[in-house]
N, C-alpha and C positions, 0 to 999 in steps of 0.2 A: 217047762211044763208047770202051770200054775193051778193051785187048788184053793177055792174059796169056801169057807165053812161058816155058817151063821150059828152062833151059840150064845144065848143070853145077851143079846144085843151087841155082841162083839163079832168082829170078822177076824178069822185066823188066816193069815196070808202066809203060805209056805211056798217058797221057790226052791225046790230041791234040785239044784243043778250042781251036783258034786260039792255042795256047801259053799258055793261061791258067793251067795248073797245072804241076807238075813234069814234066820230060821223062822222067825215069826214077827208079825207087826200087829200090835193090839190097837184096835180102833174103837174109840168111844162113840156111842150114839146108836140110833136105830137105822139100819141100812134101808128100811122101807120108808121112813117118814122124815127123818131129820138129817141135818148136816152131821158129817162124821169128822172126828179128830183123832190123830194118832196119840195114843196114851203111852205106849212103850214099844221099844224095838229090841228084839233079841238078836244081837249080831252073830252071825254064823261063824263057825270055826274055820271055815274056808277062807273068810276074809282075814282073820287073824293070821292064818298060815301064809296068805298072800303077802301080808305086811312083813311077816318074818322073812319070807323069801326075798322081798324087796330089800329089807335091811341087809340080809346076807349078800345079795347081789351088790348093794352099795358098798359094803365092806370089801368085797372082792374087787370092786372097781377102784376103791381107794388104795387097796394093797397093790393092785396092778399099776396104778398111777405112781405110787411111791417107788415101786420097783423100776418103773420106766425112768423116773427122775434119777434114781441111783445109778441105773445103767447109763443114763445120759451124762451124769457126773463122771462115771468111769471112762466113757468115751472121750469126754473133754480132757480128762487127765491123761489118757493115752495119747490124745492129739498133742497136748503140750509136751509130753515126754518125747513124742516123735519129732516135734520141732526142735527140742533141745538136742536130741541125738543127731538131727540133721545139721544143726549149727556146729556141733562138735566135729562131725565128719568133715564139714567144710573147713574148719580150722585145722584139722589134721591134714587135710589135702593141701592146704596152704603151706604147712610145715614141710610136707613131702616135696612140694614144688620148690621150696627154698633150698632144701637139701639137694635136690636134683640139679638146681641151678649152680649151687656151690660145687657139686661134684663135676659138672661140666667145666666150670671155671678152672678147677684144679687140674682136670684133664688137659685143658688147653695150656696151662702153665707148664705141666710136665712135658707135653708135646713140644712146646716152644723151647724148653730147656734141652730136651733131647736133640732137637734140630740144631740148636746152637752148638751143642757138644759135637755133633757130627760135622758141623761146618767150621770147626776150629782149624785155622790154617797153621800148619807146622812151619816155623820160620826156615827160610832157605839160607844156605851158607855160601858166602862169596869168599874166594881166596885171592889175596893180593900179595904182591911182593915189593911194591913201590908205594910212594906217597900218593894219596888220592884226595880229591874233593868230593864230598858226599853228593849223591844224586837221589832223586825221588825213588829210584829203583832199590835203594839201600834201606828204605823205611821198613822197619819190622824184621830186619834180617840180622844174621850173624856174619861179621867180617873177620875172617882169620888172616892175620898178617904173618907171612913166613918170609922173613928177611934177615940176613946176617947183620945188616946195619940199621940204624934208626930210621923209623918211618913216621911221616906226619900225616894225620887225617884232619882235613880242614872242614869246618862247618860253614856252609855258604849262607849268605844273607837271605832272609825270607822272601825278599823281593824277586830273587832269581830262582830260588828253589823253595817253594812254599810247602814245607812239610806240615802235616796236620798236627794240631795240638796233641801233646802226650805221645808223640811218635817215639818209639824206643829202638835204639840200635845197639847191638852188642859187639864189642871189639875184643879179640882174643890174640895174645902174642904167642905165636907158634915158634918163631925163630928167635935167634939171639938178639935181634934188633928191637929195642923198645919202641912202643907206640906213644906218640905225643899228639894230643888233641889241640888244634889251633883254631882260633876264631877268624872267620872271614870279616869283611868290612861291616861294621855296625852290629856285630854279634857279641854277646856277653855270655861267658860260661863260668859257672861256679863249681867248686869242688872242695872236698874236705881237707886234702893235704897237698895234692899236686895234680897236674893234668897229664901224667905219664905213667904207663904201666910199670909195675915194680920189677918183674922178672919173667923168665921163660914160663909160659903157660898161664900168666896172669890174665884175668878177664875183667873188663870194666863195662859199665853200662852208660849210655847217653840217653837222656830224656828231654824232649822239648817242652818247656814250661809255658812259653808264650812266643810271640812272633819271632824275636831274635834273642831269646833267652833259653839256655840249656843248663842242665846239671849233670855232673859226672859222679859215679859211684863205683865201688868195687875195689879191686886189688891195685891201689895206686901207690906210688912211692911216697 
């Protein structure tokens, strides 16, 4: 709503719309005869308030923007922390996998050792009363010699009786007759003192060192 008032050659312009515009505009000149010019403007309080409101809104916007940036920084930091935690979790998982693999390997070794222990063959015992030439069946066995007279145990050549390397045979004198170990053709046997058992119940060992080489140990004369 606009009101125009003529007073002493001036126009009073009042736009009273809740103070949103100027309270008054002073115009110089005669409204009836000459050109008019604006001599002064009285800015309304509503415009000042609008400016204040705009500044307040701007401040609120800037505060909201700063808060948004702060929250964005926090989100970025949380994302970085999450990535670091994820990397640590992966590293820990790798450690767990390594421990699990080691545990499986240990279990396999224990299982293997258990199976080997259960598969240990107890040496069989052969009883003889006369001189013999060793055969493959004597490998890893105990030969008990029960004779009143001396007995000879002959080691055959590897060409005829191919004992495996490190084959061990145990001889035990059960009777009064001593046991003497003799070499077959091409066989060499070494011993610390002799190749004959010392007395009743003497036990000696024979081990194959190579193709035709053996060593004696035990209760020898």
